FIKOLGU-117354 format. One record per residue: z, y, x of N, C-alpha, C in turn; residue in one letter. Coordinates in steps of 0.05 Angstrom, whole numbers, padded with zeros to 5 digits, always signed. Last residue first. Layout:
ZYXZYXZYXA...
***
This chain:
+01970+00746-01233+01960+00742-01206+01976+00761-01188R+01989+00708-01291+01990+00732-01274+01979+00725-01247E+01989+00687-01358+01979+00683-01331+01981+00710-01317F+02009+00649-01417+02012+00672-01398+01998+00666-01372L+01987+00634-01484+01995+00626-01457+01995+00651-01440G+01993+00617-01551+01993+00638-01532+02003+00627-01505M+01960+00597-01609+01973+00587-01585+01971+00610-01564L+01955+00591-01679+01955+00608-01655+01970+00595-01632E+01918+00585-01739+01936+00573-01719+01934+00590-01694A+01906+00595-01809+01904+00605-01781+01925+00590-01764R+01864+00590-01869+01889+00587-01853+01884+00595-01824G+01819+00607-01894+01838+00591-01909+01865+00589-01895L+01774+00658-01896+01796+00647-01880+01815+00633-01899I+01735+00686-01922+01730+00657-01919+01753+00644-01904H+01740+00741-01922+01739+00728-01948+01736+00697-01947G+01707+00748-01861+01721+00762-01882+01717+00747-01909E+01675+00725-01823+01697+00709-01833+01712+00722-01856M+01640+00764-01808+01629+00741-01822+01651+00725-01835A+01675+00798-01779+01662+00808-01803+01652+00784-01820K+01687+00764-01735+01708+00774-01753+01696+00783-01780G+01636+00759-01712+01649+00735-01723+01671+00744-01743L+01630+00811-01694+01610+00800-01713+01622+00775-01727E+01673+00812-01657+01672+00831-01680+01653+00821-01702A+01658+00773-01621+01682+00770-01636+01682+00788-01660A+01586+00764-01626+01610+00775-01614+01634+00769-01632T+01541+00708-01620+01554+00729-01637+01579+00738-01623A+01516+00667-01592+01521+00692-01579+01531+00715-01597R+01478+00633-01643+01494+00633-01619+01496+00662-01608P+01480+00660-01711+01466+00649-01688+01485+00648-01664P+01523+00637-01764+01515+00658-01746+01499+00645-01723L+01543+00601-01801+01514+00602-01797+01505+00625-01779G+01594+00588-01819+01585+00615-01821+01555+00619-01817L+01617+00538-01863+01605+00544-01837+01593+00572-01840A+01675+00552-01904+01647+00546-01901+01639+00550-01872R+01728+00566-01904+01718+00551-01927+01688+00544-01926D+01763+00556-01842+01745+00571-01859+01735+00553-01882L+01815+00569-01798+01804+00549-01816+01788+00564-01837A+01817+00595-01734+01815+00601-01762+01802+00578-01777Y+01856+00604-01678+01839+00586-01692+01840+00592-01721L+01865+00638-01619+01868+00640-01648+01847+00624-01662K+01899+00644-01563+01879+00626-01574+01883+00626-01604F+01916+00697-01523+01919+00686-01549+01894+00669-01557F+01951+00711-01467+01924+00701-01475+01928+00686-01502Y+01982+00763-01433+01984+00744-01455+01955+00737-01463R+01996+00773-01363+01981+00779-01387+01984+00757-01407H+02047+00795-01319+02033+00774-01333+02018+00785-01358P+02033+00852-01275+02049+00838-01295+02033+00815-01308K+01991+00842-01218+02012+00857-01232+02026+00840-01252G+01920+00841-01209+01947+00836-01199+01967+00853-01214P+01881+00832-01270+01886+00846-01244+01915+00839-01234P+01868+00765-01296+01878+00793-01298+01880+00806-01270P+01838+00721-01318+01832+00733-01292+01842+00762-01292C+01832+00663-01359+01847+00686-01350+01840+00695-01322P+01763+00637-01369+01792+00637-01367+01805+00662-01358G+01716+00634-01413+01721+00649-01388+01751+00652-01386G+01675+00590-01449+01702+00597-01441+01701+00612-01414Y+01611+00616-01472+01631+00596-01466+01657+00607-01456G+01570+00663-01441+01573+00644-01463+01593+00623-01454V+01573+00732-01423+01576+00704-01418+01577+00688-01444R+01572+00787-01434+01551+00776-01417+01553+00746-01413S+01583+00842-01471+01589+00814-01470+01567+00799-01456F+01614+00900-01473+01590+00889-01461+01595+00859-01456S+01663+00913-01491+01640+00924-01506+01614+00913-01495D+01696+00877-01466+01707+00893-01487+01684+00903-01504V+01689+00808-01442+01686+00837-01441+01699+00850-01465G+01673+00752-01452+01679+00764-01425+01673+00794-01425W+01621+00729-01497+01648+00736-01489+01649+00748-01461S+01586+00707-01553+01585+00723-01529+01614+00731-01522A+01599+00640-01578+01592+00668-01581+01591+00681-01553G+01575+00575-01586+01590+00594-01569+01580+00622-01575H+01579+00533-01643+01563+00552-01626+01582+00570-01611K+01574+00465-01665+01590+00489-01659+01574+00507-01640A+01540+00420-01669+01534+00444-01684+01551+00469-01679G+01566+00378-01638+01552+00374-01664+01548+00399-01681D+01588+00406-01590+01603+00392-01611+01589+00390-01638L+01549+00466-01577+01566+00443-01568+01577+00429-01593V+01504+00516-01554+01512+00497-01576+01527+00473-01564R+01502+00547-01507+01503+00560-01533+01512+00541-01556E+01548+00525-01457+01522+00525-01468+01524+00538-01496M+01588+00505-01419+01583+00533-01425+01554+00536-01433K+01623+00448-01445+01600+00460-01430+01596+00489-01438P+01694+00443-01442+01669+00445-01459+01647+00458-01442L+01743+00426-01418+01718+00429-01402+01693+00428-01420N+01776+00385-01468+01775+00404-01446+01748+00405-01433G+01757+00380-01537+01762+00368-01511+01763+00390-01490P+01792+00403-01592+01770+00408-01574+01776+00394-01548L+01812+00377-01657+01816+00386-01630+01790+00391-01616G+01798+00354-01703+01826+00362-01701+01833+00369-01672R+01741+00360-01746+01753+00358-01720+01782+00366-01721L+01720+00372-01795+01733+00346-01792+01746+00343-01765G+01692+00420-01792+01718+00420-01805+01733+00394-01802G+01659+00437-01730+01661+00421-01754+01689+00418-01765P+01654+00505-01715+01666+00480-01706+01669+00462-01731I+01633+00555-01722+01620+00532-01736+01629+00506-01724D+01649+00582-01656+01649+00581-01686+01631+00559-01696Y+01681+00616-01605+01668+00591-01612+01670+00588-01643L+01693+00656-01551+01686+00657-01579+01671+00631-01585V+01735+00682-01501+01722+00658-01512+01717+00663-01542W+01755+00731-01484+01750+00710-01464+01735+00686-01475H+01758+00799-01493+01750+00774-01506+01742+00754-01484V+01808+00845-01487+01787+00831-01472+01782+00804-01484W+01827+00906-01511+01827+00877-01518+01803+00864-01505L+01829+00950-01453+01830+00944-01482+01829+00914-01486G+01833+00956-01400+01811+00970-01413+01810+00966-01443V+01875+00924-01382+01877+00953-01379+01856+00968-01394P+01897+00872-01426+01877+00882-01407+01877+00912-01406A+01929+00851-01465+01942+00866-01444+01922+00877-01423D+01904+00818-01501+01910+00845-01510+01922+00863-01488P+01855+00774-01493+01877+00785-01476+01882+00814-01486D+01833+00718-01533+01832+00745-01522+01857+00752-01507D+01792+00672-01565+01813+00675-01544+01811+00703-01533M+01777+00646-01627+01775+00669-01610+01798+00669-01590I+01743+00599-01666+01763+00604-01646+01757+00629-01631L+01736+00570-01730+01726+00589-01711+01750+00595-01692A+01716+00512-01769+01736+00528-01754+01722+00548-01737F+01698+00490-01835+01692+00495-01807+01716+00511-01795S+01721+00473-01882+01693+00465-01877+01686+00469-01848E+01781+00457-01912+01769+00469-01888+01741+00456-01884T+01814+00439-01953+01786+00447-01959+01771+00460-01936K+01865+00430-01931+01848+00408-01938+01819+00415-01943A+01885+00469-01874+01881+00466-01902+01860+00445-01909P+01915+00433-01818+01895+00453-01829+01892+00448-01859A+01951+00400-01792+01960+00414-01815+01941+00435-01826G+01936+00410-01722+01943+00393-01745+01952+00411-01768S+01898+00410-01661+01911+00423-01683+01916+00402-01705W+01888+00420-01590+01891+00402-01613+01904+00417-01636N+01849+00431-01532+01864+00442-01554+01865+00422-01577L+01841+00432-01462+01840+00416-01487+01858+00430-01507E+01814+00492-01433+01835+00472-01437+01830+00456-01462P+01752+00501-01397+01768+00506-01421+01790+00485-01423S+01755+00509-01326+01746+00495-01350+01763+00503-01374P+01763+00536-01274+01759+00551-01299+01747+00535-01322D+01780+00521-01224+01752+00514-01232+01744+00526-01259K+01818+00580-01208+01813+00551-01207+01784+00545-01214G+01821+00632-01216+01831+00623-01190+01828+00593-01187E+01806+00640-01268+01786+00647-01248+01795+00639-01219C+01835+00580-01299+01832+00609-01294+01811+00614-01273T+01854+00528-01302+01839+00539-01326+01834+00569-01323H+01884+00520-01256+01858+00506-01258+01841+00518-01281V+01933+00544-01267+01913+00558-01250+01885+00546-01252K+01957+00537-01333+01953+00527-01306+01929+00540-01292P+01992+00588-01366+01967+00572-01366+01962+00563-01337I+02061+00588-01379+02039+00595-01361+02015+00576-01364T+02082+00593-01448+02085+00585-01420+02060+00592-01405E+02074+00603-01502+02091+00621-01487+02095+00614-01458G+02063+00535-01518+02063+00563-01528+02083+00580-01512H+02048+00496-01458+02061+00500-01484+02060+00530-01492K+01988+00467-01431+02010+00486-01430+02022+00488-01458F+01955+00422-01436+01955+00437-01411+01978+00456-01408A+01954+00401-01486+01969+00386-01466+01971+00401-01439P+01966+00449-01537+01949+00440-01515+01966+00423-01496S+01963+00462-01608+01977+00456-01583+01956+00450-01562T+01972+00492-01671+01954+00486-01649+01970+00482-01624M+01984+00486-01742+01994+00484-01714+01972+00478-01694K+01976+00536-01793+01977+00509-01784+01983+00509-01754F+01988+00576-01849+01990+00574-01820+01991+00544-01813M+01948+00595-01905+01964+00574-01892+01964+00577-01861K+01957+00657-01936+01939+00639-01923+01956+00620-01906K+01988+00696-01962+01993+00668-01967+01973+00648-01955G+01979+00746-01945+01970+00740-01972+01973+00710-01978E+01991+00749-01892+02012+00758-01911+02005+00751-01940K+01943+00732-01871+01967+00715-01867+01989+00723-01887A+01911+00776-01885+01905+00749-01896+01929+00731-01893A+01934+00815-01853+01936+00817-01882+01930+00790-01895S+01918+00795-01803+01947+00797-01809+01950+00799-01839V+01862+00801-01810+01874+00774-01806+01904+00774-01812V+01857+00856-01815+01849+00839-01837+01861+00811-01835A+01876+00872-01765+01891+00880-01789+01883+00862-01812V+01834+00850-01734+01862+00841-01730+01879+00848-01754G+01792+00882-01751+01791+00853-01756+01819+00842-01754F+01809+00931-01731+01807+00927-01760+01806+00898-01767L+01806+00917-01676+01832+00925-01688+01831+00921-01718V+01752+00907-01671+01771+00885-01666+01798+00892-01678L+01732+00959-01682+01724+00936-01698+01743+00912-01695G+01756+00987-01641+01763+00993-01669+01756+00970-01687L+01730+00965-01597+01758+00962-01600+01767+00967-01628G+01679+00985-01607+01683+00956-01606+01713+00950-01610A+01690+01040-01604+01680+01029-01629+01684+00999-01630L+01706+01044-01550+01725+01052-01571+01716+01040-01598R+01659+01027-01525+01684+01012-01521+01704+01018-01543A+01625+01068-01540+01619+01041-01549+01644+01023-01546A+01649+01111-01513+01648+01111-01543+01643+01083-01553R+01640+01095-01461+01668+01097-01470+01669+01097-01501A+01583+01098-01461+01597+01073-01455+01626+01073-01466M
***
């Protein structure tokens, strides 16, 4: 189990390095916002395990013109066990400029978008958004990372963040990021 966690973490770390490298190679940064919270501010309790836990509404602008699809990963790098994946959504149609709040926790949503497996480090048991739920203590950072892609990836539902990262290699046109905080 510990070895699997280290390997899963390594895959996400390598994926993170690839994304940072992509940003340095001139990939376009675009803007993502939410009416629920501003970048660097507290995520409202309603969007967490202490509330009803619906996904927040997200909006974006300035995505590259040739975007065919988007992929979203929400994670917590401050989790005591390693990078904790809270939400994976991919094959989001390229014409969309946002996600409504309270997306259903089903494998397929939004005209073909697919939820990946989430809620964990190496054992992913949920589909759909799983809001912040840190242990008591310091605030945790929650990163919503949206990738503009040059094609739909065609992965089946329940792909992990690591599988999504591998499928996105060479297809990232741009990236947007929104970070919120939560503590208990």
